[in-house]
C-alpha positions as CSV (number, residue, x, y, z in Angstrom):
1,X,-55.3,20.1,-30.9
2,X,-56.5,22.4,-28.3
3,X,-59.6,21.4,-26.0
4,X,-61.5,24.6,-26.7
5,X,-63.7,23.9,-29.8
6,X,-63.1,26.6,-32.6
7,X,-65.2,29.4,-33.2
8,X,-67.6,28.3,-36.3
9,X,-66.8,29.8,-39.8
10,X,-69.6,33.1,-40.6
11,X,-70.9,30.6,-43.5
12,X,-71.2,27.4,-40.3
13,X,-72.3,29.8,-38.2
14,X,-75.3,31.1,-40.2
15,X,-76.4,27.6,-41.3
16,X,-76.0,26.2,-37.8
17,X,-78.9,29.1,-36.9
18,X,-81.1,28.5,-38.7
19,X,-80.7,24.7,-37.7
20,X,-80.9,26.1,-33.9
21,X,-84.0,28.7,-35.0
22,X,-86.9,27.5,-32.3
23,X,-84.1,26.6,-29.7
24,X,-83.4,29.6,-27.7
25,X,-80.4,28.2,-25.5
26,X,-78.9,26.9,-28.7
27,X,-79.5,30.7,-30.6
28,X,-77.8,32.6,-27.9
29,X,-74.8,29.5,-27.6
30,X,-74.0,30.1,-31.5
31,X,-74.4,34.0,-31.4
32,X,-71.5,34.5,-29.2
33,X,-67.9,34.3,-30.6
34,X,-66.9,32.0,-27.6
35,X,-68.7,28.9,-26.4
36,X,-70.8,29.5,-23.2
37,X,-70.9,26.9,-20.2
38,X,-72.9,24.0,-21.6
39,X,-74.7,22.9,-18.2
40,X,-76.8,26.2,-16.4
41,X,-75.2,27.6,-13.5
42,X,-78.8,26.8,-11.1
43,X,-81.4,24.1,-12.5
44,X,-83.5,21.7,-9.8
45,X,-81.2,19.0,-10.8
46,X,-78.1,21.2,-9.6
47,X,-79.8,21.7,-6.5
48,X,-81.2,18.3,-5.7
49,X,-77.8,17.1,-6.5
50,X,-76.0,19.4,-4.2
51,X,-78.4,18.7,-1.3
52,X,-77.4,15.1,-1.7
53,X,-73.7,15.9,-1.5
54,X,-74.5,18.2,1.8
55,X,-75.8,15.0,3.3
56,X,-73.6,12.3,2.4
57,X,-70.5,14.9,3.2
58,X,-72.4,15.5,6.8
59,X,-72.5,12.0,7.5
60,X,-69.5,11.5,6.3
61,X,-67.7,13.8,8.6
62,X,-69.8,12.2,11.4
63,X,-68.2,8.9,11.0
64,X,-65.0,10.6,10.3
65,X,-65.2,12.4,13.6
66,X,-66.7,9.3,15.3
67,X,-63.8,7.1,14.1
68,X,-61.4,9.8,15.7
69,X,-63.2,9.7,19.1
70,X,-63.2,5.9,19.0
71,X,-59.3,5.6,18.5
72,X,-58.8,8.5,21.2
73,X,-60.8,6.7,23.9
74,X,-59.5,3.7,23.1
75,X,-55.9,4.7,23.3
76,X,-56.4,6.9,26.5
77,X,-58.1,3.6,28.0
78,X,-55.0,1.2,26.8
79,X,-52.8,4.1,28.6
80,X,-54.7,4.0,31.7
81,X,-55.1,-0.1,32.1
82,X,-51.6,-0.6,31.0
83,X,-49.9,1.7,34.3
84,X,-52.3,-0.7,36.8
85,X,-52.5,-3.8,38.1
86,X,-54.9,-4.8,40.5
87,X,-55.0,-7.8,43.2
88,X,-58.2,-9.0,44.6
89,X,-58.6,-10.4,48.4
90,X,-61.7,-12.4,48.9
91,X,-62.9,-12.2,52.8
92,X,-63.1,-15.5,53.8
93,X,-64.5,-16.9,57.6
94,X,-61.8,-17.8,59.6
95,X,-58.9,-15.3,58.0
96,X,-58.6,-11.6,59.1
97,X,-58.8,-9.8,55.5
98,X,-56.9,-6.6,57.2
99,X,-53.5,-9.1,57.6
100,X,-54.2,-10.1,54.1
101,X,-54.2,-7.0,52.7
102,X,-51.2,-5.8,55.1
103,X,-49.1,-9.2,53.0
104,X,-50.2,-8.9,50.1
105,X,-48.6,-5.3,49.8
106,X,-45.4,-6.4,51.6
107,X,-45.4,-8.9,48.5
108,X,-46.3,-6.4,45.6
109,X,-43.5,-3.9,47.2
110,X,-40.9,-6.3,46.7
111,X,-41.8,-7.4,43.1
112,X,-39.7,-6.2,40.3
113,X,-41.6,-3.7,38.2
114,X,-43.7,-2.6,40.6
115,X,-43.7,1.5,41.6
116,X,-46.1,2.0,43.8
117,X,-48.8,0.2,46.0
118,X,-52.5,1.5,47.1
119,X,-55.1,-0.5,49.1
120,X,-58.9,0.6,48.9
121,X,-60.7,1.1,52.2
122,X,-64.3,-0.9,52.7
123,X,-65.8,1.8,52.2
124,X,-64.0,2.8,49.3
125,X,-64.3,-0.4,47.6
126,X,-68.2,-0.2,48.3
127,X,-68.1,3.2,46.4
128,X,-66.4,1.4,43.3
129,X,-69.6,-0.3,43.5
130,X,-72.4,2.6,43.3
131,X,-72.7,3.4,39.3
132,X,-73.6,-0.5,39.0
133,X,-75.9,-1.1,42.5
134,X,-77.1,2.6,43.2
135,X,-76.1,4.8,46.4
136,X,-77.7,4.5,49.7
137,X,-77.4,0.6,49.7
138,X,-75.7,-1.0,52.9
139,X,-73.3,-3.6,52.0
140,X,-72.0,-4.2,55.3
141,X,-73.4,-8.0,55.1
142,X,-72.1,-8.8,51.7
143,X,-68.7,-10.2,51.3
144,X,-67.2,-7.0,49.3
145,X,-63.8,-7.9,48.0
146,X,-60.8,-5.8,49.2
147,X,-58.5,-4.4,46.4
148,X,-55.1,-3.4,45.9
149,X,-53.7,-1.0,43.2
150,X,-50.7,-1.6,41.7
151,X,-48.7,1.1,39.6
152,X,-46.6,0.0,37.4
153,X,-42.9,1.5,36.2
154,X,-41.3,0.7,32.9
155,X,-39.7,-2.2,33.2
156,X,-41.4,-5.6,33.0
157,X,-43.1,-7.0,36.2
158,X,-42.4,-10.0,37.2
159,X,-46.1,-11.8,37.4
160,X,-44.9,-14.9,37.6
161,X,-43.2,-14.4,40.8
162,X,-46.1,-12.4,42.7
163,X,-48.5,-15.1,41.6
164,X,-46.7,-17.6,43.1
165,X,-45.8,-16.1,46.6
166,X,-49.2,-14.8,46.7
167,X,-51.3,-18.1,46.4
168,X,-48.4,-19.5,48.9
169,X,-48.8,-16.5,51.8
170,X,-52.1,-15.5,50.5
171,X,-54.7,-18.1,49.1
172,X,-57.8,-15.9,48.8
173,X,-55.7,-12.9,46.5
174,X,-56.3,-13.1,43.1
175,X,-54.0,-10.8,40.8
176,X,-55.2,-9.3,37.3
177,X,-52.5,-7.9,35.4
178,X,-55.4,-6.4,33.0
179,X,-53.7,-7.8,30.0
180,X,-57.0,-9.8,28.7
181,X,-59.2,-6.7,28.9
182,X,-56.3,-4.8,27.3
183,X,-56.6,-7.4,24.2
184,X,-60.0,-7.4,24.2
185,X,-60.4,-3.5,23.9
186,X,-58.0,-3.1,21.4
187,X,-59.8,-5.9,19.4
188,X,-63.3,-3.7,19.9
189,X,-61.4,-0.8,19.7
190,X,-59.9,-2.1,15.7
191,X,-63.3,-3.6,15.1
192,X,-65.3,-0.1,15.3
193,X,-62.9,1.7,13.5
194,X,-62.8,-0.6,10.8
195,X,-66.9,-0.5,10.8
196,X,-66.5,3.1,10.4
197,X,-63.8,3.4,7.7
198,X,-66.4,0.6,5.9
199,X,-69.7,3.2,6.8
200,X,-67.6,5.9,5.3
201,X,-66.9,4.2,1.9
202,X,-70.2,3.4,1.7
203,X,-71.3,7.1,1.8
204,X,-68.6,7.8,-0.5
205,X,-69.7,4.9,-3.0
206,X,-73.4,6.2,-2.9
207,X,-72.4,9.9,-3.2
208,X,-70.2,8.6,-6.8
209,X,-73.8,7.0,-7.6
210,X,-75.8,9.9,-7.5
211,X,-73.3,11.8,-9.3
212,X,-73.7,9.7,-12.2
213,X,-77.1,9.3,-12.4
214,X,-77.4,13.4,-12.1
215,X,-74.5,13.1,-14.7
216,X,-76.6,11.3,-17.2
217,X,-79.8,13.3,-16.7
218,X,-77.9,16.6,-17.3
219,X,-76.5,14.7,-20.7
220,X,-80.0,13.8,-21.7
221,X,-80.8,17.2,-20.9
222,X,-78.7,18.7,-22.8
223,X,-78.0,16.3,-25.7
224,X,-78.8,19.1,-28.6
225,X,-76.2,21.7,-27.2
226,X,-73.9,18.5,-27.2
227,X,-74.7,17.3,-30.7
228,X,-73.9,20.9,-32.0
229,X,-70.6,21.2,-29.9
230,X,-69.7,18.5,-32.3
231,X,-70.6,20.0,-35.5
232,X,-68.5,23.3,-34.5
233,X,-65.6,20.6,-33.5
234,X,-65.7,20.5,-29.8
235,X,-63.9,17.4,-28.7
236,X,-65.1,14.9,-25.8
237,X,-62.4,16.3,-23.3
238,X,-63.6,20.1,-23.9
239,X,-67.4,18.5,-23.4
240,X,-66.4,16.6,-20.2
241,X,-64.1,19.4,-18.9
242,X,-67.1,21.7,-18.8
243,X,-69.3,18.6,-17.1
244,X,-66.2,18.4,-14.5
245,X,-66.2,22.1,-13.8
246,X,-70.2,22.1,-13.5
247,X,-70.1,19.5,-10.8
248,X,-66.8,20.8,-9.3
249,X,-68.6,23.6,-8.5
250,X,-71.6,22.0,-7.2
251,X,-69.9,19.2,-5.3
252,X,-67.4,21.7,-3.7
253,X,-70.2,23.8,-2.4
254,X,-72.3,21.5,-1.0
255,X,-69.3,19.2,0.7
256,X,-68.2,22.7,2.5
257,X,-71.8,23.0,3.9
258,X,-71.9,19.1,5.1
259,X,-68.7,19.7,6.6
260,X,-68.8,22.4,8.1
261,X,-72.3,21.4,9.5
262,X,-70.3,18.3,10.9
263,X,-67.8,20.6,12.5
264,X,-70.5,22.6,13.8
265,X,-72.3,19.4,15.3
266,X,-68.8,18.2,17.6
267,X,-68.4,21.8,18.1
268,X,-71.4,21.8,20.0
269,X,-71.4,18.5,20.9
270,X,-67.9,19.0,22.8
271,X,-69.5,22.4,24.4
272,X,-72.2,20.5,25.7
273,X,-70.3,17.9,27.4
274,X,-67.9,20.8,28.9
275,X,-70.8,22.1,30.2
276,X,-72.5,19.5,31.7
277,X,-69.4,17.2,33.2
278,X,-70.8,18.0,36.5
279,X,-73.9,16.0,36.0
280,X,-74.9,13.2,38.0
281,X,-73.0,10.1,36.4
282,X,-71.0,12.5,33.7
283,X,-67.7,11.0,35.3
284,X,-68.7,7.4,34.8
285,X,-69.9,8.4,31.1
286,X,-66.5,9.9,30.4
287,X,-64.9,7.1,31.6
288,X,-66.2,4.9,28.9
289,X,-67.1,7.0,26.2
290,X,-64.3,9.8,26.6
291,X,-65.0,13.5,26.5
292,X,-66.6,13.8,23.2
293,X,-64.0,16.1,22.5
294,X,-62.5,16.3,18.9
295,X,-59.0,16.9,18.1
296,X,-57.7,19.5,16.1
297,X,-56.9,16.3,14.0
298,X,-60.6,15.2,13.6
299,X,-61.8,18.5,12.2
300,X,-59.0,18.6,10.0
301,X,-60.0,15.0,9.0
302,X,-63.7,16.5,8.4
303,X,-62.9,19.0,6.4
304,X,-61.0,16.6,4.3
305,X,-63.9,14.5,3.5
306,X,-65.1,17.4,2.3
307,X,-62.4,18.2,-0.4
308,X,-62.4,14.0,-1.3
309,X,-66.3,14.8,-1.9
310,X,-66.0,17.3,-4.0
311,X,-63.1,15.9,-5.9
312,X,-65.2,12.9,-6.0
313,X,-67.9,14.3,-7.9
314,X,-65.7,16.1,-10.5
315,X,-63.7,12.9,-11.3
316,X,-66.9,10.8,-11.6
317,X,-68.7,13.1,-13.9
318,X,-65.9,13.7,-16.1
319,X,-65.7,9.8,-16.4
320,X,-69.4,9.4,-16.8
321,X,-69.4,11.8,-19.8
322,X,-66.4,10.3,-21.4
323,X,-68.0,7.2,-21.2
324,X,-71.4,8.6,-22.5
325,X,-69.8,9.9,-25.2
326,X,-68.0,7.1,-26.3
327,X,-70.6,4.7,-26.4
328,X,-72.7,7.1,-28.0
329,X,-70.2,7.8,-30.8
330,X,-69.3,4.0,-31.1
């Protein structure tokens, strides 16, 4: 059998018109040789559902973009941390800190896997503390540690040998290869990405539930039309396809609007961050959270979310119609 219901015969059509007298929707429907759409193109329920889809798609797009930002920032942090290591030399009474710094640099240069060595002066070390302690403080009386930054080459560095030589030559020096921080950073980034994916899944589930309730409401409002369709020979799959087309149009329109708003939001945030990048504290914020600039793949993900929401809307409506018709027919 074909999906579309065959037009009723003249006698059956006349009888159905008499039965449908007083119901304008059915009279119009049966007076045409071809079947008309079951659901009206515009209705209060349809507008409400489209608004829900817009909101849900916008939230899903924001979540997808946030996941991309977190993943990119984490990858950038990991690359920066993995390229460097630091040695901290604590000032101690009775020891010449400048001589200790020179010894540390000489030992580091002799170590395999270290491509470059740079020491921070006391003034540079104090400047590093300004984001946390503020500017203008007199730190001369404080034992601010001296830092030596090690730039790493591609081969693995001999950390155990360097630590042993530092412990013997400069007891006040401590080596930090950042492995602990790198592991914690990656674990935190993975957790945030998982949370984002869970939120995205919950938004999609909520969208599916909203479509289910809207479909049930639409079926209840058109129950008399569905009954007549069955009388003229329409199959359940034809009715389900009509609902699917209707909700696909609503879902696609709402999803594109919500996805477009999410793309516009991230575009405006990116432009704003670039414009105010020279403000006070902007460098520290950028170091922690990145540039808030969504990559091209992030924008594509937001648009893909919009297509997924529209497809979900059509699929859920079709499944809901099939289940409702099978239960009512049993």
